[in-house]
KENU-501233 format. One record per residue (C-alpha): residue in one letter; residue number from 1; x negated, y, z. Coordinates in Angstrom, 2 decimals. Layout:
BEGIN
+---+-----+---------+---------+---------+
| r |   k |       x |       y |       z |
+---+-----+---------+---------+---------+
| A | NUM |       X |       Y |       Z |
...
+---+-----+---------+---------+---------+
***
This chain:
BEGIN
+---+-----+---------+---------+---------+
| r |   k |       x |       y |       z |
+---+-----+---------+---------+---------+
| M |   1 |   -3.52 |   14.10 |   17.08 |
| K |   2 |   -5.43 |   17.00 |   15.92 |
| I |   3 |   -4.35 |   17.86 |   12.16 |
| G |   4 |   -6.20 |   19.78 |    9.97 |
| G |   5 |   -4.38 |   19.80 |    7.13 |
| L |   6 |   -1.38 |   18.47 |    4.94 |
| Q |   7 |   -0.90 |   17.75 |    1.38 |
| K |   8 |    2.60 |   17.59 |    0.85 |
| T |   9 |    2.60 |   15.39 |   -2.54 |
| S |  10 |    0.51 |   12.86 |   -3.90 |
| L |  11 |    0.97 |   10.52 |   -6.86 |
| I |  12 |   -2.59 |    9.14 |   -7.00 |
| E |  13 |   -3.70 |    8.54 |   -3.32 |
| F |  14 |   -1.17 |    5.52 |   -2.11 |
| P |  15 |   -1.46 |    2.95 |   -5.19 |
| G |  16 |    2.53 |    2.78 |   -6.54 |
| K |  17 |    3.49 |    4.94 |   -3.87 |
| L |  18 |    4.64 |    8.72 |   -3.82 |
| S |  19 |    2.81 |    9.83 |   -0.60 |
| C |  20 |    1.93 |   12.71 |    1.61 |
| I |  21 |   -1.67 |   13.41 |    2.82 |
| I |  22 |   -2.41 |   14.09 |    6.49 |
| F |  23 |   -5.68 |   15.07 |    7.44 |
| A |  24 |   -7.32 |   14.40 |   10.53 |
| Q |  25 |   -9.57 |   17.06 |   12.15 |
| G |  26 |  -12.90 |   15.91 |   13.46 |
| C |  27 |  -15.67 |   13.14 |   12.07 |
| N |  28 |  -18.40 |   11.18 |   13.80 |
| L |  29 |  -20.55 |   11.41 |   10.96 |
| R |  30 |  -22.16 |   14.35 |    9.46 |
| C |  31 |  -22.48 |   13.03 |    5.77 |
| P |  32 |  -24.81 |   15.79 |    3.81 |
| F |  33 |  -22.60 |   14.90 |    0.63 |
| C |  34 |  -19.35 |   15.24 |    2.30 |
| H |  35 |  -16.88 |   17.52 |    0.49 |
| N |  36 |  -14.48 |   18.20 |    3.35 |
| P |  37 |  -16.85 |   20.09 |    5.66 |
| G |  38 |  -13.67 |   22.11 |    7.23 |
| L |  39 |  -12.62 |   18.84 |    8.51 |
| V |  40 |  -15.72 |   17.87 |   10.15 |
| L |  41 |  -17.88 |   21.02 |   11.50 |
| P |  42 |  -15.92 |   22.24 |   14.48 |
| E |  43 |  -17.18 |   25.64 |   13.51 |
| Q |  44 |  -15.34 |   25.59 |   10.64 |
| F |  45 |  -12.08 |   24.17 |   11.89 |
| S |  46 |   -8.91 |   25.97 |   11.04 |
| P |  47 |   -6.11 |   26.22 |   13.99 |
| P |  48 |   -4.74 |   22.50 |   13.65 |
| L |  49 |   -1.32 |   21.94 |   12.60 |
| Q |  50 |    1.29 |   21.03 |   15.19 |
| E |  51 |    1.87 |   17.73 |   15.54 |
| N |  52 |    5.59 |   17.78 |   16.20 |
| E |  53 |    6.02 |   19.98 |   12.80 |
| V |  54 |    3.87 |   17.33 |   10.80 |
| L |  55 |    6.47 |   14.99 |   11.99 |
| S |  56 |    9.53 |   17.32 |   11.71 |
| F |  57 |    8.20 |   17.58 |    7.84 |
| L |  58 |    8.22 |   13.47 |    7.77 |
| G |  59 |   11.47 |   13.42 |    8.89 |
| K |  60 |   13.05 |   15.54 |    6.21 |
| R |  61 |   11.21 |   14.03 |    3.35 |
| K |  62 |   11.56 |   10.31 |    4.21 |
| E |  63 |   13.93 |   10.03 |    1.53 |
| Y |  64 |   11.56 |   11.41 |   -0.88 |
| L |  65 |    8.21 |   10.01 |   -0.05 |
| K |  66 |    7.42 |    6.61 |    0.83 |
| G |  67 |    4.16 |    6.67 |    2.01 |
| I |  68 |    1.51 |    8.58 |    4.12 |
| V |  69 |   -1.97 |    8.68 |    3.66 |
| L |  70 |   -4.08 |    9.37 |    6.80 |
| S |  71 |   -7.60 |   10.45 |    5.50 |
| G |  72 |   -9.81 |   13.26 |    7.01 |
| G |  73 |  -12.76 |   13.89 |    8.90 |
| E |  74 |  -12.03 |   10.32 |   10.25 |
| P |  75 |   -8.48 |    9.34 |   11.71 |
| C |  76 |   -9.85 |    6.44 |   14.03 |
| F |  77 |  -11.78 |    9.09 |   15.54 |
| Q |  78 |   -8.74 |   10.02 |   17.18 |
| K |  79 |   -7.35 |    8.03 |   20.05 |
| D |  80 |   -3.97 |    9.07 |   19.69 |
| L |  81 |   -3.71 |    7.89 |   16.24 |
| P |  82 |   -1.57 |    4.73 |   16.95 |
| L |  83 |    1.21 |    6.78 |   18.70 |
| F |  84 |    1.45 |    8.99 |   15.95 |
| L |  85 |    1.44 |    6.17 |   12.95 |
| K |  86 |    4.20 |    4.27 |   15.45 |
| E |  87 |    6.67 |    7.59 |   15.37 |
| A |  88 |    5.84 |    7.23 |   11.22 |
| R |  89 |    6.31 |    3.91 |   11.08 |
| N |  90 |    9.89 |    4.35 |   12.57 |
| M |  91 |   10.92 |    6.47 |   10.04 |
| G |  92 |   10.17 |    3.51 |    7.56 |
| Y |  93 |    7.04 |    5.06 |    5.81 |
| A |  94 |    4.17 |    2.73 |    4.49 |
| I |  95 |    0.67 |    3.81 |    5.98 |
| K |  96 |   -2.60 |    4.14 |    4.39 |
| L |  97 |   -5.51 |    4.35 |    6.39 |
| D |  98 |   -8.66 |    6.16 |    5.05 |
| T |  99 |  -11.65 |    5.36 |    7.06 |
| N | 100 |  -15.70 |    5.41 |    7.56 |
| G | 101 |  -15.21 |    1.74 |    9.11 |
| T | 102 |  -17.59 |    2.98 |   12.12 |
| I | 103 |  -14.83 |    2.26 |   14.63 |
| P | 104 |  -13.72 |   -1.61 |   14.19 |
| D | 105 |  -11.63 |   -1.57 |   17.02 |
| M | 106 |   -9.10 |    0.89 |   16.47 |
| I | 107 |   -8.91 |   -0.87 |   12.76 |
| R | 108 |   -8.19 |   -4.00 |   14.66 |
| L | 109 |   -5.34 |   -2.33 |   16.60 |
| L | 110 |   -3.68 |   -0.91 |   13.66 |
| I | 111 |   -4.04 |   -4.07 |   11.88 |
| E | 112 |   -2.45 |   -6.17 |   15.12 |
| E | 113 |    0.02 |   -3.89 |   16.04 |
| A | 114 |    1.58 |   -3.56 |   12.11 |
| L | 115 |    0.89 |   -0.03 |   11.84 |
| V | 116 |   -0.94 |    0.01 |    8.51 |
| D | 117 |   -0.23 |   -1.31 |    5.15 |
| Y | 118 |   -3.46 |   -0.33 |    2.95 |
| I | 119 |   -6.72 |    0.32 |    3.78 |
| A | 120 |   -9.47 |    2.37 |    2.05 |
| M | 121 |  -12.98 |    2.37 |    3.55 |
| D | 122 |  -16.20 |    4.15 |    2.53 |
| V | 123 |  -19.32 |    1.94 |    2.45 |
| K | 124 |  -21.67 |    4.63 |    2.33 |
| A | 125 |  -25.00 |    2.61 |    1.57 |
| P | 126 |  -27.21 |   -0.47 |    2.05 |
| L | 127 |  -27.04 |   -0.53 |    6.01 |
| E | 128 |  -30.66 |   -0.01 |    6.38 |
| K | 129 |  -30.02 |    3.59 |    4.20 |
| Y | 130 |  -26.78 |    4.60 |    6.69 |
| R | 131 |  -28.84 |    6.93 |    8.66 |
| I | 132 |  -29.83 |    9.17 |    5.52 |
| L | 133 |  -26.20 |    8.78 |    3.82 |
| T | 134 |  -24.15 |    9.67 |    7.16 |
| G | 135 |  -26.41 |   12.19 |    8.94 |
| V | 136 |  -26.63 |   10.55 |   12.25 |
| E | 137 |  -27.55 |    7.34 |   13.70 |
| T | 138 |  -25.21 |    4.76 |   12.93 |
| N | 139 |  -24.09 |    1.52 |   14.35 |
| T | 140 |  -24.37 |   -0.93 |   11.39 |
| R | 141 |  -22.68 |   -3.80 |   12.87 |
| N | 142 |  -19.92 |   -1.50 |   13.39 |
| I | 143 |  -19.75 |   -1.36 |    9.56 |
| E | 144 |  -20.39 |   -4.92 |    8.93 |
| E | 145 |  -17.70 |   -5.54 |   11.55 |
| S | 146 |  -14.99 |   -3.47 |   10.09 |
| I | 147 |  -15.59 |   -4.68 |    6.53 |
| S | 148 |  -14.98 |   -8.27 |    7.98 |
| I | 149 |  -11.79 |   -7.51 |    9.61 |
| I | 150 |  -10.54 |   -5.52 |    6.69 |
| R | 151 |  -11.47 |   -8.23 |    4.13 |
| G | 152 |   -9.35 |  -10.93 |    6.56 |
| S | 153 |   -6.72 |   -9.12 |    7.73 |
| G | 154 |   -4.20 |  -10.02 |    4.71 |
| I | 155 |   -3.03 |   -6.46 |    3.90 |
| E | 156 |   -3.84 |   -4.63 |    0.71 |
| Y | 157 |   -7.61 |   -2.58 |    0.82 |
| E | 158 |  -10.40 |   -1.38 |   -0.99 |
| F | 159 |  -13.49 |   -0.53 |   -0.34 |
| K | 160 |  -15.35 |    2.31 |   -2.12 |
| T | 161 |  -18.66 |    3.84 |   -2.48 |
| T | 162 |  -19.91 |    7.47 |   -3.77 |
| V | 163 |  -22.56 |    7.11 |   -6.04 |
| V | 164 |  -24.58 |    9.96 |   -5.12 |
| F | 165 |  -28.03 |   10.63 |   -6.61 |
| P | 166 |  -30.77 |   10.94 |   -5.33 |
| L | 167 |  -29.75 |    9.57 |   -2.08 |
| L | 168 |  -28.83 |    6.28 |   -3.21 |
| D | 169 |  -30.16 |    4.52 |   -6.44 |
| K | 170 |  -29.24 |    2.08 |   -9.01 |
| K | 171 |  -30.87 |   -0.79 |   -6.93 |
| D | 172 |  -28.83 |   -0.35 |   -3.64 |
| F | 173 |  -25.83 |   -1.59 |   -5.37 |
| E | 174 |  -27.27 |   -5.00 |   -5.35 |
| A | 175 |  -27.10 |   -4.68 |   -1.38 |
| I | 176 |  -24.23 |   -3.07 |   -1.02 |
| G | 177 |  -22.19 |   -5.86 |   -3.36 |
| K | 178 |  -23.64 |   -8.41 |   -0.81 |
| L | 179 |  -22.25 |   -6.48 |    1.98 |
| V | 180 |  -19.02 |   -6.77 |    0.97 |
| K | 181 |  -19.26 |  -10.00 |   -1.00 |
| N | 182 |  -15.88 |  -11.64 |   -2.28 |
| A | 183 |  -14.16 |   -8.24 |   -1.77 |
| G | 184 |  -10.95 |   -8.09 |   -3.91 |
| I | 185 |  -11.86 |   -4.80 |   -5.12 |
| H | 186 |  -14.76 |   -2.18 |   -4.69 |
| Y | 187 |  -14.42 |    1.53 |   -6.60 |
| I | 188 |  -17.51 |    3.41 |   -7.42 |
| Q | 189 |  -16.74 |    7.02 |   -7.64 |
| R | 190 |  -18.70 |    9.62 |   -8.90 |
| F | 191 |  -20.49 |   12.34 |   -6.62 |
| S | 192 |  -18.97 |   16.06 |   -7.34 |
| P | 193 |  -21.29 |   19.20 |   -6.20 |
| S | 194 |  -18.14 |   21.23 |   -5.75 |
| K | 195 |  -18.62 |   21.68 |   -2.05 |
| T | 196 |  -20.69 |   19.98 |    0.81 |
| L | 197 |  -21.71 |   20.15 |    4.21 |
| D | 198 |  -25.12 |   20.44 |    3.38 |
| S | 199 |  -25.69 |   22.86 |    0.69 |
| R | 200 |  -28.68 |   21.22 |   -0.65 |
| C | 201 |  -26.64 |   18.47 |   -2.10 |
| M | 202 |  -25.25 |   21.26 |   -4.26 |
| S | 203 |  -28.12 |   20.55 |   -6.76 |
| F | 204 |  -27.51 |   16.91 |   -6.99 |
| A | 205 |  -26.71 |   15.73 |  -10.40 |
| P | 206 |  -23.29 |   13.82 |  -10.99 |
| P | 207 |  -24.00 |   10.17 |  -12.56 |
| G | 208 |  -23.54 |    9.72 |  -16.15 |
| E | 209 |  -21.30 |    7.35 |  -18.00 |
| E | 210 |  -24.15 |    5.45 |  -18.32 |
| D | 211 |  -25.19 |    5.05 |  -15.04 |
| M | 212 |  -21.92 |    4.46 |  -13.53 |
| E | 213 |  -21.00 |    1.55 |  -15.81 |
| E | 214 |  -24.40 |   -0.03 |  -15.18 |
| I | 215 |  -23.58 |    0.21 |  -11.47 |
| R | 216 |  -20.18 |   -1.04 |  -12.17 |
| K | 217 |  -21.76 |   -4.41 |  -13.50 |
| T | 218 |  -23.92 |   -4.65 |  -10.77 |
| M | 219 |  -21.10 |   -4.58 |   -8.15 |
| L | 220 |  -19.26 |   -7.80 |  -10.36 |
| K | 221 |  -22.09 |  -10.13 |   -9.56 |
| N | 222 |  -20.29 |   -9.78 |   -5.55 |
| V | 223 |  -16.83 |   -8.40 |   -5.75 |
| R | 224 |  -14.07 |   -9.56 |   -7.92 |
| E | 225 |  -13.03 |   -6.14 |   -9.67 |
| C | 226 |  -15.09 |   -3.11 |   -9.67 |
| R | 227 |  -13.27 |    0.02 |  -11.03 |
| I | 228 |  -14.91 |    3.50 |  -11.64 |
| R | 229 |  -13.41 |    6.95 |  -10.03 |
+---+-----+---------+---------+---------+
***
């Protein structure tokens, strides 16, 4: 597996578990507001970490760490992800997957093979706006399928959407809510112009408190719980 980075300790990324974050190198989307261009654009890749070195780290820290977060980039973009997760699972780790939901077959496989305990899926936009928010042509049927798989999986999950004006507007969250209808929890997170794949997004202003609260209330029409990050 191509690993672009490792954060050795996190208290917040895996609910209830002290974890590390493994960043997969490579992504099939080009979201202009993405804050990890170094994991998305091949011309910005750093030399990848050796997989055996990362597994060695996990072996040494298994008494201390309880969880692994696979983030990116897009972990499901990597065909050997299941093999890596089997190694981690054999060490006793709980596993959280961060995904953009574009590869439902991989998500289904990981669930069926009991290789994931928690899934966090980015729901970028209403389906008709996916091209704008992802920067590429996206098969939105895959997005719908992933949502359905995750929602019916029986494992812990969350959906999340970055509130990035002007690419999204408030009324878009009516459609996003319907897309994930009856989900247990949906997070809305503020766009922050600290680093972006498309430099033009650096001029976008973060949404205000009132905007976020209005969107949260809109989401509650369709989901059981919505929280602001």
